[in-house]
DRENKOLKE-691607 format. One record per atom (N, C-alpha, C): residue in one letter; x, y, z. Coordinates in pm, whole numbers, plus 50000, padded with zeros to 5 digits. Last residue first. Layout:
<sites>
AXYZ/...
</sites>
This chain:
<sites>
K504075043152299/K504255036552428/K504765046452531/R501575056952091/R502945057352141/R503005050452277/R499125035251943/R499505046052032/R500995045252066/L496565023951736/L498015024851754/L498365037251836/A493865024351681/A494265020751817/A495765021951841/A493595028951414/A493205039751505/A493685037051647/M494325003651323/M495185015151294/M494875026651389/N492164988751418/N493504986051471/N494484997151438/D490034999751273/D490015000051419/D491404997951478/Y490834994151005/Y490685007951053/Y490765008451206/G490884965851005/G492084973550978/G491994987751029/I488204959851054/I489214955551150/I490484963951131/R487144970650815/R486764976350945/R487794972551051/A488264953450629/A488574967750621/A488244974550753/H487034930050704/H488474931450731/H488924945950718/E484464936150611/E484674933150753/E486144934850790/L485004938350342/L484604950250416/L484724948150566/S485664911450292/S486644921950265/S486274934950337/Q483374895650368/Q484644894950441/Q485544907050416/G480904892450253/G481094904150339/G482484905250399/P480964868450111/P480954881050036/P481144893450123/D482544840850140/D482054850550238/D482054864450175/T483624825849938/T482524819950014/T481894829650113/S485704839649829/S484734833749735/S483514828049808/S486734870749962/S486504856449982/S485464851349884/P489194896649997/P488004890949932/P487944875749950/A491824897750126/A490594900750200/A489344895550131/N494384894250031/N493494882550034/N492214885150112/D495704918650055/D495504912849923/D494454901949922/Q495004945450232/Q495034931050252/Q494694924450120/E495924976950364/E495794967950248/E495814953550296/V495635010350462/V495404996350496/V495264988350367/M498015034150406/M496805028350348/M496705013650390/P499385062650561/P499315048050554/P497965043150503/N501105088950482/N499715084950462/N499645069750451/H503215112650656/H502985099750592/H501495096350588/Y502875136850805/Y503325136950666/Y502955124050593/N502325135051067/N501435143450989/N501845144550842/R504375119851170/R503035114051167/R502055122351085/D507235117951178/D506515126151078/D505085121351059/G508465084251244/G508015097651282/G507215104551173/V509785060151233/V509825068651113/V509325082751142/R509345049751495/R510705052351445/R510705061951327/S506585047151515/S507315055451611/S508685059151559/F506025029251311/F505555043051298/F506225052351398/F507415006251421/F507695011651288/F507275026251279/T506255001751675/T507675005251664/T507965011751529/T503634996251590/T503895006551690/T505345011151682/Y503894974751418/Y503594987851361/Y503774999151463/D505394947551387/D505334957151497/D505144971251442/I503694919751275/I504524931051234/I504304942451333/V501934899451340/V503104901251426/V503994912951384/G498364906051317/G499574898351292/G500704902251384/T496254922751334/T496064909551393/T497274900551371/G496724946151197/G496644946851342/G496434933651410/F494934937650907/F495864946850971/F495614947351122/P494404902650849/P493914916350863/P494874925050944/V497314886250700/V496124886050785/V495604900550797/M499534866750500/M498774879150523/M497554876650611/D502314849450634/D501024848550566/D500244861150600/Y505924850450600/Y504654854950657/Y503474850250571/G508094839750467/G508244842950608/G506954846650678/Q508234830450210/Q508034844850230/Q508264849050375/G508384803050201/G509414810650131/G509324825550150/N506664788950357/N506154793450227/N507164801550147/T507474782550611/T507414771550514/T507034776150374/T507284800750813/T508624798450758/T508644787250656/N505184824150896/N505114811350825/N506464809350758/V503644846551121/V504844839451080/V504514826351010/V501264868950979/V501674859851085/V502814851351030/G500944903850885/G501194889750860/G501474882050987/D499444933250730/D500014925650841/D500194911050803/K499904965450578/K499284952250583/K500064943650680/A499904995350462/A499964989350595/A499184976350592/H501785012750239/H500765002550250/H500974995650383/F502365048350251/F502685034650293/F501505025650262/L503635078950114/L502595068650124/L503185055550175/P505825095450100/P504565101350145/P503485090950172/Y508875092550110/Y507865082350137/Y506575088750188/R510725111850100/R510445105249973/R509355094549988/K511255120150353/K510295128150276/K509995122150139/N513215100450437/N511875101550495/N510885108850406/H515445083750402/H514845090550287/H513405094650321/R516145072850645/R517215078950564/R516655087150447/I513675062350726/I514295073150804/I515365080350721/V513335041550541/V512445053050539/V513065064850612/L515395024550625/L515415029950489/L514515042250479/G514525018450885/G515775025750866/G515865031850727/A512285003050840/A512105016350897/A513365024750878/P513574979350729/P512614987550654/P512445001750709/D516604967550718/D515824974550819/D514824983650747/F518224937450639/F517464948850592/F516584954450703/V521484927150715/V520064926150748/V519354938950706/K523874910950565/K523454924950576/K521934924850594/E526654889850536/E525334891950592/E525064906950606/Q528344873750264/Q528244884350363/Q526804885650411/T530544850850136/T529154853050174/T529104863150286/S532994858749882/S532604855050017/S531114857650039/G533704868649635/G533174855149642/G532754850649780/D534344895049620/D535464885649634/D535014871149647/L531854907349612/L532694907849492/L533854898049498/A529584885049792/A530354897249772/A531244896149649/T526454873249793/T527794869349752/T528564881949714/Y524434879050088/Y524764880849946/Y526184876049920/T521614877950311/T522984874450276/T523184876650126/H519014885750335/H519924890250440/H521354885150422/F516194883850213/F517424889250156/F518334894750266/K513924873450352/K514494866450237/K515914870850201/Y513214890250568/Y513334875850588/Y514134869150477/Q513114914750441/Q514004913050556/Q514264898250583/A511064909550260/A512434911350210/A513444909850323/V508924909550439/V509244897250365/V510674897950312/H509054936350504/H509414926550606/H509654912650545/A508204946950263/A509544950750313/A509984941050422/W505644937250253/W506624931650161/W508044935550199/Y504554953450465/Y504534938850470/Y505614932950380/I504824979150369/I505584975250489/I505614960150505/D505424992750081/D504524982550133/D505254975950249/M506185026150037/M506645013450092/M505465004850133/E506255045349767/E505265040249861/E505775026749911/L508145073949660/L507975059749683/L506835057149780/W509045096349387/W508635093449524/W508365078549537/I510785119449193/I510415105349209/I510205102349357/L511475146349193/L510725140949080/L510165127049105/K513045153749397/K511985163149362/K511085157949251/P515045135149417/P513965134749516/P512845144649490/D516205118849136/D515955132149190/D514795131749290/T518285089549168/T517095096649122/T516875109549200/I520285074449274/I520525080149141/I519325088049088/S519475064449519/S520715072249514/S520925079349380/L517215049349464/L517085061549544/L518305070549529/F518465028149332/F517515036749261/F517325049949334/Y519885016849546/Y520615022549432/Y519715032149355/E517765008149698/E518685018049754/E519495024649643/L516704988749530/L515945001049551/L516805011949615/K518804969249543/K518364975149416/K517634988549438/R521444973449785/R520134968249746/R519614975949625/I524834965949779/I523824976349764/I522514969849720/G526804947249776/G526004948149897/G524964959149893/S528024942949543/S528744951749636/S527984953249767/S527754909449414/S527194922149461/S528144929849551/R528004890349103/R528174892649247/R527764906949282/T527814888648831/T527244877648909/T527334879649059/P527164908648537/P527834906148666/P527094895648747/R527024895148202/R526404902248312/R527104898948443/G527644881347969/G528414893248002/G527854901448116/Q526404857847938/Q525824869247866/Q526534882447897/A527754841248107/A527914838847964/A527334850247880/D528794864848366/D528224852248319/D528354851448167/L531794877848518/L530634879248431/L530104865548391/P532854882048860/P532944875348729/P531654877048649/G532054914849004/G532514901149007/G532614895048868/G529004935049001/G530444932648992/G530764917948994/D526314938349059/D527044949649001/D528554947648995/L523214931249144/L524364924249085/L525154934549006/L521724941949444/L522094945349308/L523284936649264/F519634922249651/F520924928649627/F521214930349479/G516164931349710/G517254921949689/G518524929349652/Y514134948949714/Y515104950249823/Y516184939449817/A512434942149514/A513164954649499/A514234956549606/A511084919549602/A512204917849510/A513044930449497/D508884928149762/D510114922949825/D511304922649730/H507674958549602/H507504945749668/H508874940449713/N506624992949592/N507644982549581/N507324970049661/H505485018549385/H505135009749498/H505974997049484/T506495050649298/T506595036449269/T506325028749397/Y504935081949207/Y505515072549303/Y505525058249249/L504955116249143/L504925102949083/L505615093149176/K502955142049247/K504155134549281/K504005120349225/L501645169349048/L501525156349114/L502895150249143/G501485191148875/G501215193249016/G501105180549098/A502305188048623/A500865186748643/A500485188448790/R505005189048654/R504385200348585/R502865200048599/R505305163848771/R505575175848850/R504905188048787/A504795146948553/A503885147048667/A504065159748751/I507045152848397/I505705155448343/I504695156248457/E509005144048574/E508975158148536/E507615161848478/G508445116748584/G508335124848704/G508275139648675/L509065108448325/L507675107948370/L507465116848493/Q511855112848335/Q511035119448233/Q509565119748276/H512575096648552/H512835110948557/H511975118448455/W511855071648456/W511095077248566/W511365092248583/K513845068148256/K512425068148222/K511595074948331/D516185068548410/D515995078148301/D514515079548267/A515715046448578/A515825059748636/A515625070548530/A515815025448395/A514565028248465/A514585042348525/V518525026448332/V517525029248228/V516195032948293/D519575018848580/D519945031848522/D518925036048415/W518564993448601/W518065003548694/W518445017548648/D520104981348405/D518654982148387/D518024992248482/A522664982948516/A522394989648389/A520894991248366/R522504966348746/R522604980848760/R522234988148631/Y520184939548763/Y521414945348709/Y521384960548710/S517904926048821/S518894926848929/S520144934348887/S514634938148714/S515984933348691/S516854934248818/G512164948748711/G512324936248782/G513724930648775/T511764983648773/T512224972748687/T512314960248773/P510184998148951/P510655004548827/P511194994548725/D507454976749066/D508794982349078/D509214988948947/G503874985249080/G505054977149049/G506364984549068/G501595000449095/G501734989849191/G502974981249170/T502135035949062/T501965022649005/T502155012449115/G500725069049092/G501805059249085/G501415046249022/M500375101949212/M499935091849117/M501065081849098/H499255125449462/H500205115449413/H499555106849305/D497265141249545/D498595147249547/D499605138249477/M493985142849392/M495155135649444/M496385144549451/G491535151249295/G492145158549407/G493355151749467/L490335141949071/L490045134849195/L490675141549317/I491545158348884/I490105159848908/I489715153349041/N494135147548896/N493885161348940/N492405163748967/A493725122148790/A494225123648927/A493955137648980/I492965128748529/I492025121948617/I492435123848763/E495415139248441/E494225147748444/E493165141848537/L497015116548457/L497335128148540/L496135137448551/H495785101148263/H495715096748402/H496105107948498/K496515115948038/K495085114548072/K494925110248217/K499255112048041/K498745125548070/K497245125248101/F499305084947968/F499855089148096/F499295102848136/T498275086647710/T497545079247812/T497995083347951/D500335101347588/D498975106747591/D498135099847699/L502475083647620/L502515096747685/L501125102947694/D501615062647458/D501775060547602/D501815073847677/E501635075747207/E500405069747258/E500475067947409/K504315082547178/K503315093147188/K502015087747247/T506485062447387/T505755065047264/T504755076347286/L509655065047539/L508215066247552/L507575069347417/P512235040947445/P511735054447475/P510205054947473/W510035021947633/W511175031047642/W511985029947514/S506855012047778/S507755014347664/S508915023447702/S505135011647985/S506185001347985/S507205003847875/P503795039248168/P504175033048040/P505285022648055/I501545034048416/I502925038448397/I503405031648268/F498375038348540/F499135035948418/F500515042348424/G497965031248885/G497445032648752/G498455030348643/H497065032649177/H497955023249111/H497475022148967/N496775065049308/N496205054549225/N497305045449174/G496005086749590/G496845081149485/G496095070649406/Q494175098549760/Q495595101749777/Q496475096449666/A491005112949793/A491845103749716/A493295108149728/R489105116150085/R490065122249995/R490845111449923/L485695118450198/L486895110950167/L487805118850074/G483065126150260/G484175131550336/G485485124050316/Y481035118150098/Y481285110150217/Y482555114250291/E481035136949894/E479775134049964/E480025126950095/N483575135349788/N483195147149866/N481965144449951/L483275110749655/L484285112449759/L483925124149849/W481275117749470/W480995107949575/W482015108749688/R482675136349314/R481445140349382/R481105130749495/R484725120349215/R485055131349306/R483805135949382/L483265103149046/L483955097749163/L484265108749264/L482485122348854/L481475115048930/L482095109449059/R484945129948754/R484085140048816/R483005133548902/A485805105848645/A486535111648757/A485705122148829/G484015102748431/G484005093148542/G484695098648665/E484825124148271/E483465123848323/E483375114348443/V487455116048213/V487205128848280/V485825128848344/S487855081148298/S487635092048203/S487445104848283/E487205054448407/E488545059348372/E488425069948261/L485035040548482/L485065054648520/L486435060848494/N483125015548358/N484455021648341/N484375036648371/A480455007248419/A481614998848447/A482935006248450/G478245032448569/G478655022348474/G479985016048508/G477035050848734/G478165055348654/G478635045348552/P476105027248982/P475955040848929/P477215045348855/A476474993248858/A476665003348962/A476485017248902/N476444975548652/N475154979848706/N475274990048818/A479094969548600/A478354977448501/A477024982548555/H481334973448874/H480324965648804/H479494974848713/Q484344992048790/Q483374986748886/Q482354978548807/G487585007548757/G486534998748709/G485634993948821/Y489905021948798/Y488625029048805/Y487465020748750/G492785014249006/G492015014148883/G490645020048907/A492895015949281/A493645005449212/A492965003249077/F493175045249493/F492545037249389/F493495026449336/E492995051149830/E493905050149718/E493245040849616/V491395073450058/V491415061249977/V492495062549871/Q490745086350385/Q491495086350260/Q491325072950189/K489335082950616/K489315096250557/K490005096750421/Y487365058450787/Y488415061950692/Y488205076050638/G485235050650942/G486105061250993/G487195065550898/F483145034850865/F484175028750949/F485075039251012/R481855052950701/R481215049150827/R482205042450920/A483585052850485/A483475065050565/A482815062050699/L483045027350386/L484375030250439/L484365042850525/Q480385031050299/Q480695021550406/Q482055024450468/K480695050250097/K479825053050210/K480155043950328/F482345036549917/F482815048849981/F481995051650108/V480505016649845/V481715012849918/V482325025049986/E478635031649706/E478225025049829/E479425020549911/R480315040849488/R479595050049576/R479225043649709/F481475017849357/F482285027849427/F481475036049527/G479794986349424/G480144997849343/G480835008549426/S477924978449714/S478404974349583/S478684986749498/P477034964850026/P477574976349953/P478264971849825/L474454939549994/L475754943950042/L476204956349966/T472254929049881/T472024940749965/T473324945950024/T472424918749536/T472784917749677/T472364930249751/S472094923149267/S472044909249312/S472274907549462/L472484948449187/L471144943149166/L470984929149222/P475154954349215/P474234959349318/P472814954049303/D477714932349171/D476484936749106/D475494941549212/R481024942949261/R479834934749284/R478604940849215/G483364957149264/G483024949849142/G481744941849150/T483584966849516/T483404976649409/T482974969749280/A483944941649642/A482774949849672/A482534960349564/D486334932249547/D485144924249520/D483884932449545/R488124951149645/R487854950949500/R486634942549466/V489144959349885/V487704956649876/V487254956249730/T491844963049839/T491434954649951/T489984950449939/Y491944982249644/Y492234968449605/Y491784958749714/L491745006549766/L490495000049729/L490694986049673/I493615012550053/I493645010949908/I492455002349869/I492835036050306/I492755022150258/I492895022250107/G493905056850587/G493385053950455/G493345039150423/R494315082450804/R493965068150800/R493255065050669/K494745108850844/K495745101650765/K495405086850750/D492975119951018/D492855124050877/D493865117250786/A493795108951264/A492525104751204/A492455108251056/P497295099651274/P496195109151294/P494955105051215/V498835073851411/V498295077351279/V497115086751301/L499445072551677/L500555072051582/L500115075651440/S498135091751938/S497845083451822/S499005084151723/Q499855091052251/Q499435098552132/Q499175089052016/G500895077252462/G499495075152432/G498985082852313/R503105102952560/R502755088852562/R501265087452537/G503645131352342/G503195124952463/G502945110252448/G506725136752154/G505285137752176/G504885129652297/K509095113752026/K508695127352055/K507185127752072/A510425083952169/A509495090552079/A509245104952123/A513615070552173/A512605077452251/A511715085652158/P513875044851917/P514385055751997/P513265062152078/A513315009551924/A512835022851887/A513475033451975/A515744985351832/A514904991651934/A514515005751890/P515484968751515/P516214976551614/P515254983151712/A513854936851474/A513884951251447/A514694958451553/A515654906651402/A514824914551492/A514954929351460/L517294891151255/L516214897551183/L515304905651274/A519114880051430/A519634888951326/A518534896651255/P517744862251596/P518014875751644/P518464885151534/G515244843551406/G516554845351466/G516824859751502/A512724842251310/A513784838451218/A515164840751276/G510204848751431/G510974837351475/G512094833151384/F509484881451549/F509574872151435/F510554861151466/A508044884551875/A509054888051775/A509104877451668/P504454884551931/P505804879851956/P506744884051846/A502494915051965/A502764902051904/A504184897551935/A500494931052205/A501814930252142/A502064916152091/I497094935652117/I498074929952208/I499394928252136/A495394942951920/A496094953851988/A497124948752086/G494144920151838/G495184925651753/G495964936751818/A492144916152022/A493354908052034/A494494913751953/A490234933651923/A490844936452052/A492144928652068/V489674920551682/V490184934251681/V490884937351811/A488644896551775/A489914896451701/A490524910351695/T486254905451887/T487274899751974/T488634899751906/C484954912951655/C485294923351752/C486344918451849/T484644887151548/T485484896951479/T485904908051574/S482834876251724/S484184870551719/S485154879751648/L480634891851659/L481214893051792/L482624887251796/F480214882851398/F480504896951422/F481174898751557/R479564856451440/R480854859351375/R481224874051391/R477084860051571/R478164852851638/R479504856051574/R475514873951382/R475854880351509/R477064873351574/G476684871251037/G475904867351153/G476404873651281/I476824897050786/I477424886350864/I476564883450986/G476454919350617/G475874906450581/G476464894850657/L477114944950664/L478184936350615/L477674922450580/S474774954750761/S475244960150633/S476364951750575/R474594941351006/R473644938250899/R474164942950763/R476664953551148/R476664938951125/R475754935451008/L475754979751150/L477004976551081/L477064961651050/S473524977851307/S473344981351166/S474584978251086/E474804970151548/E473794961551487/E473614964851340/D476564990751613/D477114977651580/D476094968951509/T475555020851440/T475555012051557/T476124998751515/D474705043351269/D476075040251311/D476065032751443/H472065029451063/H472575038551165/H473945034051208/A470375028450750/A471365022650842/A471865033250939/T468715038350559/T468175037650694/T469165031850794/E470115036650318/E469875049850376/E469405049150521/H470665014850167/H471395016050294/H471065028850369/I469415014849929/I468975004650022/I469655005650156/D468245040449749/D469425037149828/D469015027449938/K466505032749448/K466445036549588/K467685031949660/M467645045349137/M467365033649220/M467425037649367/
</sites>
C-alpha cells in the first residue's frame, strides 16, 4: 500500500496536517507548549507536602536535564493511533506509521505496552511473536528509535507453572530481538498491605529476575500510588489474624530493602508518586498514635538511584476534590516540578524518562494523542538546569 505520509516535510504546516488538526487549534497548542515551560505554582495541599529544595546542580546552568537520546514515550499514550484502521483515515495508524511520527517529533526511545495493533496495519493485528518482533525491530531501526522496555507478561501464579514460565521466556526472547535492556510490567508486585505478601512477592520476583538476568535483561516493576502506602506490620491483629498498624515503612520501601538490586529494578511513575505524596502522609503507629511522614519521590530515587533506570514522566494540575490530588494533563503543562525532580536525582545519562499520558486518546479528537505526544516531547526537551 502506498505510504500516504511520504511527502510530508518537517515543517509546522506538514505536522499540523499529519495530525489532522485545524490551524487555529495547532497554534493554540504551540501556545500551551510555551506556557508549560513557565514555572507552575507549588501544590496547594500545605507546606508539609512541598518538595525539598534542590541541592546545587552539577554541570552548567542551562544544561538539558534530559539528553536527546534519553527522551522517550510509552506507546500506551498513543494506543488509539497504533490501534487505528489505516484504511479509514489519513492519520498515522499502526506501529510503523506511529514510529515515523514519533521520530519526527524528536523521540529516540519507546516503551511498549503490548504488541497489538489494528489488523489492517502492516504485519497484522498481533506482533507478539518472534516474527512480529523482527518486523517491529526493522521499523524501529528505520526511524532511529530504540525500544527500552515493555509492560508485558509477568506470571500471576505462584509457584510458577511451566506454562507461565514458557510464556515469560517467550517475552524475554521478544525483548531481546527488539533490543531492549529492560522488561517489566505495568503493575505492583502485589496489591497487599501486609508484609507476608510482600515477602512472597519478593521470592517470586527473585526467581523471575534471575531468569531475566540470564537472558541479559533487567526485570522491572512499574508502580502506582498504592505501592507507597504504609505497610501494615504490627499492632493488634484483626479477626483474620492480620496486623492493623504500621511501623511507618512504606510498602515499596520494604520491597526494595528485601530484594537483590542485581535482579530487580523499578520504573517510577512520577505522577503517581506525587499522588501518593498527597494521599499517604499519615499512618497509625504501633502504639495507636497518628504519625506524619511525608513522602519524597525524588528522595526515594536518590537512595536507590541505580535501581531506577526508567521513569514515566506525566504531569498533572491540582484537583483536591477527586481523592488523587491531581488531574492528568500533557507533560510540561501541569504543576509537577520536573526541573527540580530531575536536578535532584541526577545521573542524566542513566535514567530513561518516558512521556506518558493515560488520557491522551480522545473519542472526539482522533489526532489528540499524537498532538499531546508532541507537546510532551517539546516540554521534555525544554527542561534546563536553573
